[in-house]
N, C-alpha and C positions, 0 to 999 in steps of 0.2 A: 187126561190133565197135564198140564205141566207146570214140573213144583214151582217154577220160580214163576206162578202166575201171583197177583196181589192176594193175599188171605189165604196162602200157604207158604211154608218155608224149603227148602233146600232138599229134605224126605218126603216134599210131597204131601205135609201133616198140616190142618186148617190152626192156623193161629190169628191172634189177634191183631186191629190195625197197628199202625206206626202210632207214635204222639213223639211225631219230630218235634225238637226244640225244648223239650219236657223238662222240667227244674221244677227242683223242691219248692212247696209253695211257704211263705213266711207264715209261721206263728201268729195267732190271732193277740192284737195288743190289749195292754191292760187302759185302755181308753173307751171314753162316753161314746155312746149311740144317742142320734139326739133326733125325735120324731113331732111331728103335729099334736100329740095328746099324751106320748111319754117318751120318757130318757130311759135310755137302760145304760147301768154303770157297773163298771165293775164294785163288788159289793167290797160292802165296808162297816167295820163293827160299830164305827162311830160314828158314821152318816144315815146308817140305816139297820141295825140293831132294833132299836127301839119303836120305830114306825111297823116294822116287819111282824115284830112280838106283839102290839096290841092289833093290826091288822088282820094276821092270823086266829087271834083268840077274841074274833067276832063270829067267826065259825061258832055253830052251836053243840060240833064237837068235831073228832078227826077223821070224819072220813074221805076230806080229801087227802091224808097222808098217808091211807092206808097201802098206794101200790108204789110208794118212797121207801128208799131202802133204807129210812130211820125212821120210829117215832116222832109225832110231832111234840117238842120241849113243851112241859107245861109252866115251869115256873121264866120267870125274868133271866136270873142269873144260865138256867140250864141252857135258854137259847141264847144266852149271849157266847157260850162257851162253841154252840152250832156253830153260831156264825165267824166268829174267829176259824173255826177248824177250815171253814171253809174258805173264808176269804185270803187264807195260806196258800192255796190249792192253786198250783196250777194247769190242771189238767185233772179231774175239771175246772174248767177256770170258770166260778160261779160272776154272777150279774143279778143286781137289783134291778128290779123294775119299777121307776120311778111316775108316781101320773105328774101329768103336766098342772093340770087346775087345782089339786091339795099340795103339790110336794111331797106327797106323801106313798113310801117303799110298800109297795101295794102286791110282790111277789119276787122269786127270783129262779133264774134260769141258766144253764151252763153248758158251756162251748164244750164237748170232752170226748175222748177217745180220737184226739188231735194227731192225724197220719200225713205230715207234710209231705213226705215223699212221692206219698201216693194224691195228697190230696183231696183224702177225705177226713170229715168231720162229723162229729154225731152234737142234735141239742137233745139235753136232759133234765134232770133234778128238777122239772117244772112245778113248781108248786106256789099256786096263784088265790090270795085271799078270796072271798066272798065280795068286798069291791070291785076286784080284777076281773072276775070273771064273765065271759059274755060280753065284753065291750071292747069295743074299737081298739082302747088301749094295749088290751091284751093280743089283738090280731096285730096291732101296728108292731109291737116290742116282736113277733116272731119274724115280721117283715123286715126291720132293723138289723136282727139276726142274721137272714138269710142274706142279707144285701151284704155284709160283712163280710160275708163267706162267698158271696159269688162275685162281687161286683169289686169288692176292695182287695180280696186275697188268693182271690183266684182259681177255687176249688174247686174240682168235677163235681164231688159228691159230695150230699147232708142227709143225714141219717135220723131217723125219729124211729127207736125202740121202746115198746113196753108189755108189760104183764098180757100177755092176750085174752086175760077177761076185763083187764080195764077200760070197759066200752065207751065212758069219756071221752079218753086219752085217745083211741084207737078212732072215733069222729072226729077229731078236732083233728088229727093228721092228712086223713083223706079232705077236711075242711078247707087246711093251708092248703093241700097242691101238692103232696104224699104219696108215692104209688105203694101199694101193698105189694109185698115181694115175700109173703112166706109165713111161716110158724117154724121156728127154732125149740124144736122139743123137748124138756127138762132144760132148757140152757142156762140155769142158775138157780141156788137155793141162796134164798135171800127172807128174813125173819121167820128161819126155822122151816122153811114152807118153798115147797119145789117150783117153777116158774117155767111156762112155756114162753117164746118170746115172739110175737110179735114184729115185726120186721116193716117198715118203710123208709122211702128214700126220693130227693128228688136229684137230678146231675143238671147240670152245667147245660145242656141243650133245653133241658125242660124250664129250664129257670126264667129267661125271655118272657114266657108265655103267664108263668105261674107270678112274677113277677109282674108285670104289667095289669094282670086280674086286681090283686092285692092293692095294688097302686090305685084303680081306680073304685075297687071298693074302699076305700081309707077318705077318700077326695070327698071335701065337705056336702056336696050337692048329691051326693047318695043318699042323704039322711034327712027327714022330715025333721021338724022343727020341734018335737019333742022325741027324738033321736033313734027312730025306727028306722031300718035300714027301707033304700027303695028298691033295692038287687042284692039280691044276694051275691054273694062271692063264687058261687059253683055255678051259679047260671051268667055268672060275666065272664068266669073264665072259659066255660063249655062257646059261646059268644065267638070269643079271642080265639080260640082253635078252629073253631068254624070258618076263620075272616081267611085264616092263614095255612089252613087244611089245600092239598091241591087239588 
């Protein structure tokens, strides 16, 4: 094999594909993302802390915080201190998820491990109150953040990582369209215990199909009058993949 063939260097070693014209991507801005059912806004102590605290306290216990890096603050003062710290952070860049119908902040999610030079970013620190879980608003919030990363900022890779024991998070990653990439064993220690981390990602080549499926699922005509979905997101994505496959 000639060393000057595509995919090989001058020493005849295999190398990755060239990325012509690549430049570092912008960092995500502190600006809101508006959707049909929800808005995703930079987290603010004054604007979001009160409604977030009340929404999280609607849960009967703190089980939804088991796999987060912190325990749920149980007093309003402690929660305000927690939100203050999050709102001052640039990476992770925390956002509030605000329900469009009630105008209540019902959850948070962060863009984090931001690497403009490589075009890689992660979504994490996801904490949904009971009123947000398993809703169109929750899915749209994730869609809006993906759209910012890929369409607005031009990143190449969007990651989702979680404790390998966190079955709901792993199921959510697959539902949204992330691809499972493996387990990093003994990756971190948090809350005094060891964590094996499950890795998932979406790449820019995959995004058009995943984004189109999310848009189709979120469309009003995909829901009955009582709110039940007519087609599952996974089924819509599979149908789109079948249409575009050679």
